[in-house]
C-alpha positions in Angstrom: 9.4 0.8 -3.6 10.2 0.8 -7.3 14.1 -0.2 -8.2 15.1 1.8 -11.1 18.1 0.4 -13.4 21.0 1.6 -11.2 19.4 -0.1 -8.0 19.0 -3.0 -10.1 22.6 -2.9 -11.4 23.5 -2.2 -7.5 21.9 -5.5 -6.4 23.5 -7.5 -9.0 26.7 -6.2 -8.3 26.4 -6.5 -4.3 24.8 -10.4 -4.7 28.0 -11.0 -6.9 30.1 -9.4 -3.9 28.4 -10.7 -1.0 29.3 -14.2 -2.7 32.7 -13.6 -2.6 32.5 -12.2 1.1 33.8 -8.8 -0.4 32.2 -7.0 3.1 34.4 -3.7 2.8 33.4 -3.4 -1.1 30.3 -3.8 -0.1 30.7 -1.3 2.3 32.2 1.4 0.0 28.9 1.1 -2.3 26.7 1.7 0.6 28.7 5.1 1.8 28.0 6.3 -1.5 24.6 5.0 -2.2 21.5 6.6 -0.6 19.8 5.1 2.1 16.5 5.1 0.4 17.9 2.9 -2.3 19.8 1.0 0.0 16.2 -0.1 1.4 15.2 -0.5 -2.1 18.3 -2.9 -2.4 18.1 -4.8 1.1 14.5 -5.5 -0.5 15.6 -7.4 -3.4 17.4 -10.2 -0.9 15.7 -12.7 1.2 14.7 -11.3 5.0 18.4 -12.9 6.6 20.1 -11.6 3.8 18.7 -8.5 4.0 19.6 -8.3 7.7 23.3 -9.6 7.1 23.5 -6.3 4.4 22.3 -4.0 6.8 24.6 -4.8 9.6 27.5 -4.1 7.6 26.6 -0.3 7.0 29.2 0.8 9.7 26.8 4.1 10.7 24.1 3.3 13.2 22.6 6.9 12.0 22.4 5.9 8.7 20.9 2.4 9.9 18.1 4.1 11.2 17.6 5.7 7.9 17.6 2.7 5.8 14.7 0.8 8.2 12.5 4.0 8.3 12.1 3.0 4.6 11.9 -0.4 4.5 8.5 -1.9 3.9 6.3 -2.4 6.7 7.3 -6.8 6.4 10.8 -6.4 6.7 10.9 -3.9 9.3 9.2 -6.2 11.8 11.7 -8.9 10.6 14.1 -7.0 11.4 12.8 -5.5 14.9 12.5 -8.8 16.2 16.3 -10.4 15.1 18.0 -7.3 16.4 18.7 -6.9 19.9 16.7 -4.9 22.1 19.3 -2.2 22.5 20.1 -2.0 18.9 16.7 -1.3 18.3 16.1 1.4 21.2 18.9 3.2 19.5 17.8 3.0 16.0 14.7 4.1 17.2 16.3 7.0 19.0 18.4 8.0 15.9 15.3 8.1 14.0 12.9 11.3 13.3 10.1 11.4 15.9 7.3 10.8 13.2 9.4 7.9 11.2 10.1 6.3 15.0 6.3 6.6 16.0 5.3 4.7 12.2 8.0 1.8 13.0 6.1 1.7 16.7 2.9 1.8 15.2 2.7 -1.8 13.7 4.4 -3.5 16.7 2.0 -4.9 19.4 1.6 -2.1 21.8 3.1 -3.7 25.1 6.3 -4.2 22.8 5.9 -0.6 21.6 5.7 0.3 25.2 9.1 -1.2 26.4 11.0 0.2 23.1 9.5 3.7 24.6 10.9 3.1 28.3 14.2 2.7 26.8 14.4 5.7 24.9 15.6 9.0 26.3 12.8 10.9 27.9 12.8 13.5 25.5 12.7 10.9 22.4 10.2 8.6 24.1 8.5 11.6 24.8 7.9 13.0 21.4 7.7 9.6 19.8 4.8 8.5 22.4 2.6 12.0 21.4 2.8 11.0 17.7 1.1 7.5 18.7 -1.8 9.1 20.4 -3.1 9.8 17.2 -4.6 7.9 14.9 -2.6 6.7 11.8 -4.6 8.3 9.1 -5.0 11.9 10.7 -3.1 14.6 10.6 -1.4 14.2 13.9 -0.5 10.7 12.9 1.3 12.0 9.9 2.8 15.5 11.4 6.5 15.6 12.7 7.4 17.2 15.5 10.8 18.5 13.8 9.6 21.9 12.6 11.0 25.4 13.1 8.6 28.3 14.8 9.7 31.0 15.8 8.4 34.3 17.8 6.7 37.1 16.0 8.7 39.6 18.1 12.2 38.6 16.8 14.0 40.4 14.5 14.9 39.1 10.7 18.4 39.5 11.9 18.0 37.0 15.1 15.7 34.6 12.7 18.7 34.3 10.3 21.2 33.3 13.8 18.7 30.5 14.9 18.4 28.9 11.4 22.2 28.8 11.2 22.0 27.1 15.0 23.4 23.6 14.5 19.9 22.6 16.4 18.3 24.2 14.0 19.8 21.6 10.8 17.1 18.9 11.3 14.2 21.2 11.8 12.0 21.4 8.5 12.9 24.7 7.0 10.2 25.1 4.2 8.7 27.6 5.9 9.2 29.7 9.1 6.1 29.4 11.2 5.2 32.2 13.8 3.9 31.5 16.8 2.7 33.9 19.8 3.7 34.1 23.5 1.3 30.9 24.0 2.7 28.9 21.3 -0.5 30.0 19.1 0.1 29.8 15.3 -0.3 33.6 14.4 1.8 33.4 10.9 4.2 32.1 7.9 6.6 33.4 5.4 8.9 31.8 2.8 12.7 32.4 3.7 12.7 34.0 0.3 10.8 36.8 2.3 13.0 36.4 5.4 16.2 37.3 3.3 14.9 40.0 1.5 13.9 41.6 4.4 15.8 44.5 6.5 17.6 43.0 9.8 16.0 45.0 11.6 12.8 44.1 10.9 10.4 41.8 13.2 8.8 38.3 12.1 5.2 40.1 12.8 5.7 43.1 10.1 6.5 40.8 7.4 4.8 37.7 8.0 1.6 36.8 6.2 -1.2 36.2 8.9 -4.0 34.2 7.3 -2.0 31.2 7.7 -3.9 27.6 6.2 -3.5 24.8 8.6 -5.3 21.8 9.5 -6.2 19.8 12.7 -4.9 17.1 14.5 -8.2 14.9 13.7 -7.9 16.4 10.2 -8.2 12.5 7.7 -5.4 12.4 5.6 -7.1 12.3 2.9 -7.8 15.7 3.3 -4.6 17.0 4.3 -3.1 15.4 0.8 -5.8 17.7 -1.0 -5.1 21.2 1.0 -1.4 20.6 0.1 -2.3 19.7 -3.6 -4.3 22.5 -4.0 -1.9 25.2 -2.3 1.1 23.4 -3.7 2.3 23.8 -0.1 6.3 22.3 0.8 4.4 21.5 4.3 1.1 22.7 6.2 1.4 23.3 10.0 -1.0 21.3 12.5 -3.0 23.0 15.1 -4.9 22.2 17.6 -8.5 23.4 19.0 -6.6 26.3 20.7 -4.5 27.0 17.3 -1.6 26.1 19.1 1.1 24.7 16.5 1.7 21.1 16.9 3.6 20.0 14.4 4.2 20.3 10.7 3.3 17.3 7.7 5.4 17.4 4.8 5.2 17.1 1.0 7.0 13.8 1.2 4.4 12.5 3.6 1.3 13.6 1.7 3.1 11.7 -1.5 3.0 8.5 0.9 -1.0 9.1 1.7 -1.9 10.0 -2.1 0.0 6.7 -3.1 -1.7 5.0 -0.5 -5.5 6.4 -1.4 -4.5 5.0 -5.3 -4.4 2.1 -3.9 -7.4 1.6 -1.6 -9.4 3.0 -4.2 -7.5 0.2 -7.4 -8.3 -2.1 -4.9 -11.8 -0.9 -4.2 -12.4 -0.5 -8.3 -10.8 -4.4 -7.9 -13.3 -5.6 -5.0 -10.4 -7.0 -3.9 -10.3 -5.5 -0.3 -8.6 -2.5 1.0 -5.2 -3.7 1.4 -3.1 -5.7 -1.0 -1.5 -7.5 1.9 -4.2 -8.7 3.8 -4.0 -12.6 5.3 -5.7 -15.5 3.6 -8.9 -15.2 5.9 -8.7 -11.7 5.3 -8.7 -11.7 1.7 -11.1 -14.6 1.2 -13.9 -12.5 3.7 -12.8 -9.0 1.6 -13.4 -11.2 -1.7 -16.1 -13.3 -1.1 -19.5 -11.1 -1.0 -18.3 -10.1 -4.4 -17.9 -13.0 -5.8 -21.2 -14.2 -4.5 -22.9 -11.2 -6.1 -21.6 -12.4 -9.5 -22.8 -15.6 -8.8 -26.3 -14.9 -8.1 -26.5 -12.3 -10.6 -25.5 -15.0 -13.9 -27.7 -17.5 -11.8 -30.6 -14.9 -12.6 -29.4 -14.0 -15.8 -29.6 -18.3 -16.2 -33.4 -18.3 -15.0 -34.4 -15.2 -17.2 -33.1 -17.4 -20.5 -34.6 -20.8 -19.3 -37.7 -18.8 -18.5 -38.3 -17.2 -22.0 -36.8 -20.8 -23.3 -39.5 -22.0 -21.5 -41.9 -19.9 -23.6 -40.2 -20.6 -26.6 -40.7 -24.2 -26.5 -44.1 -24.6 -24.4 -44.9 -28.0 -25.8 -41.5 -29.1 -24.5 -41.2 -30.4 -20.6 -37.4 -30.5 -20.8 -35.5 -27.4 -22.8 -32.7 -29.1 -25.5 -29.4 -29.4 -23.8 -27.8 -26.7 -25.5 -30.3 -24.2 -24.8 -30.0 -25.0 -21.0 -25.8 -24.6 -22.1 -26.1 -21.0 -23.4 -28.4 -20.0 -20.9 -25.3 -20.9 -18.0 -23.3 -18.6 -20.2 -23.6 -15.5 -18.1 -22.6 -16.9 -15.0 -19.6 -18.5 -16.2 -18.6 -14.8 -17.7 -19.7 -13.0 -14.2 -17.9 -15.0 -11.6 -14.6 -15.5 -14.1 -14.6 -11.6 -14.6 -15.3 -10.7 -10.9 -12.4 -13.5 -10.0 -9.8 -13.2 -12.2 -10.3 -9.3 -11.9 -9.7 -9.4 -8.0 -6.4 -11.3 -8.7 -5.1 -8.8 -11.2 -5.9 -5.8 -9.4 -3.8 -7.1 -6.2 -1.0 -8.1 -8.5 -1.6 -4.4 -10.1 -0.8 -2.6 -6.7 1.7 -5.0 -5.6 3.8 -3.9 -8.7 2.9 -0.4 -8.6 4.8 -0.2 -4.8 7.4 -2.5 -6.2 6.2 -5.5 -3.8 7.4 -7.9 -6.0 11.0 -7.1 -6.1 11.3 -9.0 -2.6 11.6 -12.4 -3.5 9.4 -13.7 0.1 6.8 -11.5 -1.0 6.2 -13.0 -4.0 6.2 -16.3 -2.9 3.8 -15.6 0.1 1.4 -13.8 -2.4 1.6 -16.6 -4.8 0.7 -19.1 -2.0 -1.9 -17.4 -0.7 -3.5 -16.9 -4.5 -3.1 -20.6 -4.9 -5.2 -21.0 -1.5 -7.6 -18.7 -2.5 -8.4 -19.9 -5.9 -8.7 -23.4 -4.6 -10.8 -22.6 -1.9 -13.4 -20.8 -4.2 -13.3 -23.5 -6.9 -13.8 -25.8 -4.3 -17.1 -23.7 -2.8 -18.7 -22.4 -6.3 -18.2 -26.0 -7.9 -20.1 -27.3 -5.1 -22.9 -24.8 -5.3 -23.6 -25.4 -8.8 -24.1 -29.1 -8.1 -25.8 -28.6 -5.3 -28.3 -26.4 -6.7 -28.8 -28.5 -9.7 -29.7 -31.6 -8.0 -32.1 -29.8 -6.0 -33.6 -27.8 -8.7 -33.0 -29.1 -12.2 -32.5 -32.8 -11.4 -34.3 -33.6 -15.0 -30.9 -32.5 -17.1 -27.5 -34.6 -17.2 -25.8 -31.4 -17.4 -25.3 -30.8 -13.8 -21.8 -32.3 -13.3 -20.7 -30.4 -16.0 -21.5 -27.2 -15.3 -20.1 -27.8 -12.0 -17.0 -28.6 -13.0 -16.9 -25.4 -15.7 -17.8 -23.2 -13.2 -14.7 -24.4 -11.0 -12.3 -24.8 -13.6 -13.3 -20.7 -14.8 -12.7 -19.4 -11.8 -9.5 -20.8 -11.1 -8.1 -20.3 -14.1 -9.1 -16.7 -14.2 -7.6 -16.3 -11.1 -4.3 -17.9 -12.4 -5.1 -15.5 -15.9 -5.2 -12.4 -12.9 -1.6 -13.3 -11.1 0.5 -14.0 -14.0 -1.2 -11.9 -16.9 0.4 -8.4 -15.4 3.3 -10.0 -14.7 3.6 -11.1 -18.6 2.5 -7.3 -19.8 5.3 -5.8 -17.7 8.0 -8.4 -18.5 6.7 -7.2 -22.0 7.6 -3.3 -21.0 4.1 -2.2 -21.0 2.1 -0.3 -18.0 0.6 -3.2 -16.1 -2.0 -0.4 -14.6 -3.3 0.1 -17.6 -3.4 -3.1 -20.1 -4.0 -5.8 -18.3 -7.6 -5.5 -17.1 -9.3 -4.8 -20.5 -7.2 -7.4 -21.9 -7.4 -9.9 -19.3 -11.6 -9.4 -19.5 -11.2 -10.4 -23.1 -9.5 -13.6 -22.6 -11.4 -14.0 -19.5 -14.4 -14.7 -21.7 -12.6 -16.7 -24.4 -11.7 -19.3 -21.5 -15.1 -19.4 -20.4 -17.0 -20.0 -23.2 -14.3 -22.6 -24.2 -14.6 -24.3 -21.0 -18.0 -24.8 -21.0 -18.8 -25.7 -24.8 -15.3 -28.2 -24.4 -17.0 -29.8 -21.2 -20.1 -30.0 -22.7 -18.7 -32.0 -25.5 -16.7 -33.8 -23.7 -19.4 -35.6 -21.5 
């Protein structure tokens, strides 16, 4: 999550108070701070420090909300460090959809243990939500919604709204149901308050309700909410029975997730910016191999026309062969660096680098990837050169050039967006065009520099 200037100031203040052991002062700050901001603050500390601060929050209910706002990595670490009793209590205090999201990240057997430890009513609601795919309307919906019978009067409906048990219900709209629990209408709070107390809901409701089914894809859900400017969207089953409600905050999360996936797909970097080393390797390798293949084809085309231009020469001049190698240097360097830059931009947009452990993990993984791709394609050039062009003494130069270009391009791809952000420029706009230009310059410099040296 992105951290604004106020939250950054709170991070520094809490860090100083923690170093002095001023626990009560930290608790006073937490009482006045929104739980979402506390989660952002915790993500700025190491995992062990974050857990220590988390336990300073005196209210278990607020702890539950904080836990629901944390990123997946920190959530899982907290669940592993906290006792089973603490986790069960926190899950019971969460909204069912948030609890389902947290349990959905755990292994099935562990999630089942926590469900069995929760109160029957709470566990039943969470288990129902866990039964739907995470990227479907069923997986997004909340079971906390307000549905009133169509025969209720306006006066009775207002009294129902004022009841204590309705406080946690989603009340952007009043959903109207029949005896079978089927969705038959909807009305806004404004409509309800401006109607006569004796009017029945079925007389004032809007009967043409726009809804989605349980298996509707999350992208379709987001587009529906965006199109009609809804604050919440009802979810029904095949019989039109009201099953839950998707709120606008859940849709915002979907839009952000879809935008991140589109960004990563455009950068040929897989579908997730938090992949393991081997998953990232498998996601990026096909695109790098394609760049290598296209660059090799360009090399052969230039080499072929060079042979036509100089038919009496058995071996082309070395400078001509070096020129033929330029497209391969440009293509593979640009793809390798763009992949790294795209992932960095995605992490910057999500605020993930505010957590130091996450940054260290990413940098370590990118270094291993750059070393692996450097070795892989450097050896590939060397073997292909020995096999098909043994008459040239440029093979080692080309092998070193391609290896060095991949390494330099990936390093630039990682650090260039970070530098751009430090300069208060938009890291989602400036880095890619500027990086492409810089990558081209480094490719030519490396190739001709090594050619001159050897």
